[in-house]
N, C-alpha and C positions, 0 to 999 in steps of 0.2 A: 698651651702646659711654662712656654716660655715668657708670655704676655705676661702671665699669672703672676713670674718668677718676678718680675719684675716692677709692678706691683703690690707686690710684699715687700723688695729690698728698701721703693717707697714710704709702705708701709710701717722699718721698721723708723724712720726719725720719727714717726707721729710718736707724742706721749701717750699715757694711759688714759691722762686729764684731757686732752684736746677736744675731745666732743662736749663737756663743760663748760673748757674755759672758751673758746669757738664758738659763736653764736652760728650754722648757715645760712644760706638766704634761706624769706619765707619763702620762693616756689622755689627751691629745690628739695625745699626742709618737708614742704606739703607732700611730694612725690614722694618720698623715702618713708614717711612717717604713716602720712594716711590724711595727716590730721593740718591745718593748717592756724596758726595766731589770729587772734580776733586784729580787723587793722587798730594801727593808733588813731585816738579821736581827734578832729579835725574842722576848722571852725569853717562858718559858712565862706562861699568867696564873694565879695559888695556888688552887688547887682550897678550892672554897668546895662545903658540905655546901645541897642542899634538901632534906631534908626536914628537918637541925632546923634549921633557918635563917628567922627571925624579924622581922628587918630585913634591909633594902636591902645589897649590901656593901659595907665601907668600904676594899677595900682597894684602893691606888691601881691606875689604870688608864688608859692613853688613850683618848683618846677613839676610841669602834669608828668606821674608815670608812666609809660609804657600800656596801653591796652593791652588785658591777658590774650593771647593765640591759643583758641583752643584746642587745633590739632596738632602743637604744640606741647599743651603741654599731657595730650596725653600720647604722643611720642613719648616721653617722658617718663611717665608713669609706666608705661610698659618696659624700655629700655631698663627704667630700676625694676621692674620685677624682674625680667628676663635675665639681669646679669646679675644681680643677689645669690640669687644657686652656685651659682660659677664661683663667684669667692666663697661664699660657706662650704664648696666643699674641696674647693684649693685650699683652703686656710680651715680647717677645723677648730681652732685652737684661740682662737683671734675672739673677744666676745661681737654682741652687737654693735656699741657701741664704734667700734675700729673698723667694721665691716660699712657701716655707717659712712663712716667718715671718706673710707677709699673710693666710696660709690659714690658720695660729693667730690671728689677731687676726677672724678673720669666721668663724670656730669657736668660741672665746671668748663672742662676742656672741650666735648662733645656740646655745649649750650654756645661757648665762645666760636668753635667752629662751623657748626649752621648760622649763628645770626651775622656773625661776620666784627662780635662785637674784642673789643681789644682786651687781652685775660691778666691783662695787668706783671707786676714786676712779680710778686708773688705764687705763682700760678704755679703748679708743678707740672715738670717734663714729659709726655708717655711717648713712652718709646713704641719704633713700630712695629712690632712684634703686638703691643698692649692693642695699640691704632686699629691690627687686622682683626682682634679678635674684636675688638668695640663695630669696627665696618661690619663683619658677621653676625652679630648681635643685631644691627641697627637692622640689617636690609630685613632680616625675618620678622622684626618686627614691626617693621614698612610692611610686608605685605601681609603680615595678618592683620595690620590695618584697613588694607585694601581687599584683603576678603571680606570683612565686616563691613566695610562699604559700600561691595556690591550683594553682601546678603541683604543689609540693608535697602538698599535701591531695587533687589529681588521683592521684595515683601513687602514695598510703596507701589510697584509696579502690577501687582497679584492681584492688588484689587486698585486698576486703575479699570477708565470704563471702557474700552476693547476688551481688554484681555477677560473680563467678566459679563460682556457680547456674544465672543465666542466660546467660553464657556458652559452660559445656556444653548447656546446652540448644538454643541456636542454633548449636552444633556439631555436634546429635545432627541438628536439624531438619536439613541442608545451610549455612549462613552461614560464608563462608571469606572471607580475603581484607581488604581495604579497606572491606570492608559490615561485618565482624564486628568491627577496628579502632572505625568508627566507634562500633557500637553501644555496646562498652567506655567508650568516653569520654564518652558518651551518660547510660549507666547514672552510672559515677563521677559526673558532673558533679551528677545525680539525687538521689546519698544524701549530697553534697558539700552541696545547698542546702535537703537535709531535717536535716540536723543546725546547719547554721548557725541553717535559721529556731527549733528547739527551744531551740537555745544562748544563740537572743533570747529564745526566752521566757522558756530560764531564770534568764537575769537581769535578765527585767521581774519573776519573782516577788521576784528575792532583795533588787530594790533596794525593790520595797512592802513586803518582809518588815523591811526596814530598815529605812524609814522609819515605820511600824506597831510593831513589837519592837523600840527602842535597845538598844546594847551591853548587856549585864548592868558591873553592877561584877564588877572582880577578885577573884577566889575568896580569901580569906585563907589563907594560909599553913599547913600542919598545923604544930604544936612538936613534937608528941611523934604516937605510934602508939594509936589509944581502944583502952578497956579492951573485951571480949569478955564480952556478958552473955548466958547464958541461948543456945541453938541458934541457928545461922546460915542464913539467910530471905534464897533469893534468888528472885526474880520477874522474868519473861519473858512479859511480852503479858498481863501480866497472872494469869496461873498463877504456882500456889505449886512452886517448882521441888524446892526440898526438899523432900515430902512423898513414902514410900516407894513411893508406885505408881508413879515414876517410874520409876525401878527398874528394874519389872517390864517395865513399857514397850519400857525401853530392850535388855532379852533377848527379848522373844518379835520385838524388827525386828530383830536378828541372828542367830533363828534363822528370820524370812521371808526376810533378802535371803541366805543363806545358796542357797534354793531359786531365785532368780532369778538370782543373778548364778556368771557356768559356772563352773566350778570345773575347775583344771588337767592334765591326764594326766601322771602318771611317765613319769618320763624310760624310754624300755626300754634294758637295757643288758647287757653281761654274757649268762651263757645266755638269757637272753630276748631276747636282740636276734639269736639265733646260730637258733633256734627258729621268728622269726619270719619270716625271711630261706629257711629250710627250710620256708615256707608260703608265700610269697611263690612260690616256684620250682615247686608245683605245678602239673600237670597239672588240670583243675580237670574234667574229660571222663574221665578216668584214672583220677588217683591218690585218697586218702583223706586230707582234712585234717583231724580231730579230734587224729589224735595231737601234731601241733607245736601246737595247740591248745591241748591237755593241759597240753603241757611249756611253755608259757608263761604261763597260768594259772599254774602253778603257784609258778613263778618270781615271776610278775610281781604276786600277787594283783589280780586287777583290781577297780574297781568301774565303772559303767555310763560313763561319761567315757574310760574306759581302750580299754574295750571299741569305744566308738564311732570314738576317734583309731584303735584298729586298723583297724578297719572304711574308715574314713577311706584309711588308707595301699594297703589290699589293692583296693580301688575303683580307684584312682589307679593301678595295675598292672593288674590283669585282671577285668574288669567279670563275666564268668560266673565267679570265684574267688570274685567279691565275693556274686555270686547264695549260693552256697552254702554260706560260712561265717556271711552274714546270716542263713542258715535254720534250722541248726542250731545259730546263740545264740536264735531263736526260744524256743528250753525253756532256757536259761542260767539260774538264780537271779538271779549276780553281772546280770548283764543288765539286769533289768527291762525287758522289753519288755511296749511300752504298744499299744497300734491303733492308732498313726501309722504302726509299725516293721513291721509285717502290711501295710497298706494301702501303702504307702512302694513292700516287695517289690512284691506285687501289681501297683502302674502299671511298677514294669522291668519286668516279666513278661508286663504285655499290652504295652508300648511295644514291646517285641519277638517280639508276636505269638508268643509262649508258654502257650500257653493251657491245659493240662496244669502246671505249673508254678503256674500263676495260681491254680488250681484248690485244688492240691497247699495253698500258702501260707491257703488260705479254708477249708479242713478243718482244719487247724491252730487256724486265729484262734476258729473255732466250737467243738470241742472245749477249750476255753481258757475258754469262755462267754462271750465277745465277740461283739460281735451286730457288725455291716459295719453302721459311718454313712454320713452323703450321700455324700460323699468318695469312700468308698470303691467304693458304689453305682454315681455318676460314671462311675470308673473298670470296672468292669464292666458295664454297657452299652456302650461305644466296642468290650470289646473283644468283647462275645457279639457285638453286632454286625457286626465285622471280621466277625469268624470265620463267621456266618450260622450262631449259636445263636438261633433267632425265642426259644423256653420261659425261656431263661435273661434275656437281653437283656429280655423283656417283663416279667417279676419283678422287677426290679432296675428298671426301671424304674415300676413299679407302687407299690414299697416310695416312692421318691421324693416322687412325689406323692402319697403316702401321707401322708408327716410333713413333709407341710405347704408344699415346699419348689418355689417356681418353677424349672422346667426353663429350661435358656436355650437358645438358638438351636442349638450345635451338639451337643445332645443330641438334642433333636428331630430333628436331619437326621441322625445316626448310628438314632436308631430308621425314620423312614419309609424310608431307605436300604435297611438289615431286614426291614422288609415287603415290599418292593419285591424282595430280592432270590429269596425263598420264594413271590412268586407271587398278592401280598395286597396289590392296589395300591387298596380298596378301604377298609382297615382304615388304607394312609398318608394317603388324603385325609381322612378320621376326624380322625386326627391335626390332619391340615395345617383339619381342619376349629376346631378346637378351641384353634386358636392366638388366633384371634382372643377368645378369651376371660381368653383368658391375657396379652393385651394386647402380644403378643409376633408382628410382621410378619414373611410369609413372603418368600422371596425368590425371585426368577426360578427357581432352580433349580431351586428343591424341587418347584414346581407342573409346573417340565418335566420333574422325572420323573415324576410323577405320572401328566399325560401320557402320555409316554410308553409307561408300563407297562400305563393304559390301550388305549392304540394296539395293542400290541404282542399282547395280549390280540383286538383288533377288537370292544374295549367304547365303543362312538360316544359312546349316550347320556353315560357319566361323564366323559367327555373332554372333549366340549363344557361338560358344565356344570363342571368343574374348570377352565376356560380362559375361560369367563364370571365366574366368581371370582376368578381371577385380575386379570380385566380389571376391575371394580369395586374389589381393590384399588389399580388405583390402575398397574399395571404393563402396557406394552404387550405385543403381541405381537410374538416373529420367524421370520423362514421355516423356524427347524425346525421353532416350532410346527404353522405351516399347514404344515409335509411332513410332520408325524407326523398329525395330523388328515387328509390326504388317505390315506396309509395304510396308515387305520386302513380309510376307506372301500374301500380297494381288496381290505381282507381279509373283510370283510364282501357283497362284490362290489351297489358302491351309486353306479355311475356317472356316478348326477347329483347328488347330493351333491359325489362329485368336484369333476366336474366343475365346478361353481358355488361351493366351495372354491377352485378353483382359480384363476376369474377373480377371484375376491376377493382374495386373496392379492398378484394383481396390481393390481388397483384400489389397493390401498396401499401401491401402492411398493415392495413387495420383486419380484425377480429371480427368477423361477420356478424354481430347478435341477434336476436328473437325477434327483434321487428322486421328487419329486414326480411329474414325468411319468410315471415307473414308476408310483407309487400309482396317477394316473387307467388305464393302459394293461393294469395289473393291477384293476380292476374291472372295466371292460370283457370283459377274459379270465375272470373269474367267473361274470357275464352271456356266456361265446360269442357277442360281436357280435362280430367281427372285422373286421364293413365298419367298424360304427362306429368301431373305434382306428383304423381306417388312415386314414379321411376325417380324424377330427380332431389325426389328428398330419402329415398336409399341410395341412392348413389354422394347427398351429402353425407348422411349416416356410416356409410364404408370412412368415411375421413376422417371420422367425430364429430360431428356436426350432427347435435340431433337436436331436433323443434323442443322449443317452448312451450307455457299457457298461450301468449298471444298466435303462435301457428296451429296447436292446436282446438284454438276456440274458433280462426275463420275456416277448418277440416270438417269443426262440428258443425258450423251456419250452412258447408256446404252440402252437408252428407245429410241434413235434416229440412234440406229443400228439396233433392233428393227425392226421399220420405226412408234412408237405410235406417231404418229405427236399432238395429241388430249392433252394426256399427256404429252406430251415433251413441247408443251406450257405451258400448265400449271403450270410446273416447275420450266417453264421462268421466269413468271408471281412471281411467291416465290422467285426466286433468285436475282430480282429488288426491291422484297420487304424489304429484307434485306438489301438496302442501295448498294449492289456492282455489276457491271456488268463487269466481266472477257470477256477477249478475247476470252478466249475457248467455252463457248455460243456459237456464229457466227460460226465456226469452224466448231461445232456441228452440228448447226440449214441449218450452208451451204452443209455439207453434206450430212442431213435428206435431205434439203428440193430439193437440187439435184438429188438424187437416185430414189426420190417420185417425181419429174417434176411438181416439181410446180414451175413455173420461177420466174416467179415473186419475191416469198418470196428469193425464193435462191440470187436471183441481188441483196436485199438488206441487205444479208447480204455480200455478195462477197464485195458491196459496204462498206461497214465499216469497212471490214479487207482488201481492196484495201489501204486505210488509213494506218491504223493501219499496213502496212505488214513489219516494222521495229524489230515491237514486234512479230513476226510471227518465230516460228522456225523451222528444218529438217521437221519434223514427221507431223506435223500440214498441209504444204505447201505439203505433198502425199497424206493427207489424202482428203484436201481438192479437188485436182488434180482426183485421181481415184474415188470422189464421180462426179465428172462432168464428167466423162468419165464412168462411170458406169451410169451415167443420161444423155449420151444422146452429153452432151454439149462441140464439139470436140475446138470451137472457144474460149470459157474460161479454160478450159483445158492448153488450145495452153500458153495462154499468164501467166497466172500461174504458166506453167510450166517455161515461161521468166524469168515470177515475179523471180522465186526460184532461177535462178541461177544467175541475178543481186544482188540478197543479201547475194550470197558466199555460197550459198549449194550445194551441188551435188547431182542431183537426182538418185534414185536407179533404177539399170538396166531394173525392171516391170516397173515403171512411166515412163521410156524414152522408153521403145516400145511399151509401150501403147498411148501413146502422139502420136508416129511415124505413127501406125499402123490405129490412126482414124483421121490422116492428110492424108491415104494416100486411105484410103475409102472414101470422101472430093472430092477425086483429089487437093490434096494439090501438091507440088512440091515433086518429089522422086527423091531418089539419084541418 
């Protein structure tokens, strides 16, 4: 307030018409009124040659005005805008002209203090309190300018490449909304801090260099061009670039660039475009694409880049047509087919499960004398493993290993599945063990597949060894693995180990399911220990574990083989109450009723089985036929024998001999 009072005393000495009489400087007037007067017209300076000039120009010229400083202009504009409200609040009775003159006096003093210019004899003296108010407003203005500059820099670095790349990565991993916005501003701020840090280092280095190496004296201007003597010498980084060898280097560089820089395909116009349209309209399964391709080739005179562009357009239109056209182009000389073209086609056929098409491309590849590489062999391993061709898959896999290439987890998994599908769990287990030498950790799924394959064949000891190896690798057992082992003991008829493993499963904290209970009952059935099985089931029911459909099916199979008809029929009703009626029920019932010579009930089950014959397996067909032969139903046995063959199953020798013997006994056709 004291500063404004001192300024008021200074303003009292200003006449009312001072603003009109005394014109302020153009720079300050522009910042006070925001409009600058047009500059006075000036004559263009005379032309002076800089090449032939030996002395400074003596042409009369006015003193050059200093170049405008945008930072200083902005500071003065903001200072005046920030200081005006305080003046208006302190002196509400003064008009705008007086306030403008007061602002001009303050701005002149601030301008002289900043630039170090001489204020002159007519300059107003500001008191200390007034200077304190001026510095306070100046500090706020500078802080506002600094904040605006930081915001501008942040807006600039928000769109820099590094921040964009990190933002795209954040979006890919699922960051959205306000968190993404905060991260963008954080990264932009870090980028700004980094730039300012290195900018400060550059300024420090520039100051140090300026201190160590003062500015050299100005180079005198040339009065005339120097006369050339001898050849022109041009040196760059210590190399004589005038040597003729650099011309050869430039030519070789141009040739190398032609190989790496992709060429552009020629535009397709006229007859070539019509031929391409006919090619795209061809049905790949019926039509022949060769005639339109020959017409397109004759009109276009293509190179490899033109053929590749055509293939891209065909692929976007129809993938099957693309495969056919690409196969034809492998024999085209102008296409210049390489090993990658063959491997791409083999990969596409493999993904579409077209093994024959892939083998055709592989045959053409070998005819050209091109040996399959690692990538092609990997594709072949996956394709043959999926198609179930073990020999070809093993051949490609051995080639990959012989070349010193380390197979990955996906490749080994394909080979393990191929071995298991061909009933060779031992070789799959050997490959699983060899993964330790390759420093590849096997997954739980691989161990599970191998243990399941052993369990299905009743190979208990190898399955237990694989289970121990899995535990040693740090993978814990699952209820599924326990169930597989119990089922394996059930297939070989070892109820003691099956019950022990069942109890171990419960102690491990796993709840046994219906499959594990059925495996233990199957082990009792192999030993024909019905009493022990029933006592064991009763003990489970006391503990709250009730048998399900699979366990009841095993019991039904057992009772049907023992010819306990009433008990078996009660068990069938119990299974139906659980809401399911598997086809195995009627297989067991047909066998039981046929052996007990209950023709009506047997025909009822046989009729149901005939309607669902596509669901029957080979062992189920043989059990039905064997039961019919034992019961004396020769016609029905012959009927199901033919049905078995029509479904693609080959009967065993015992069944075939039994059916033919029953026909001969009834006077059937003899050989």
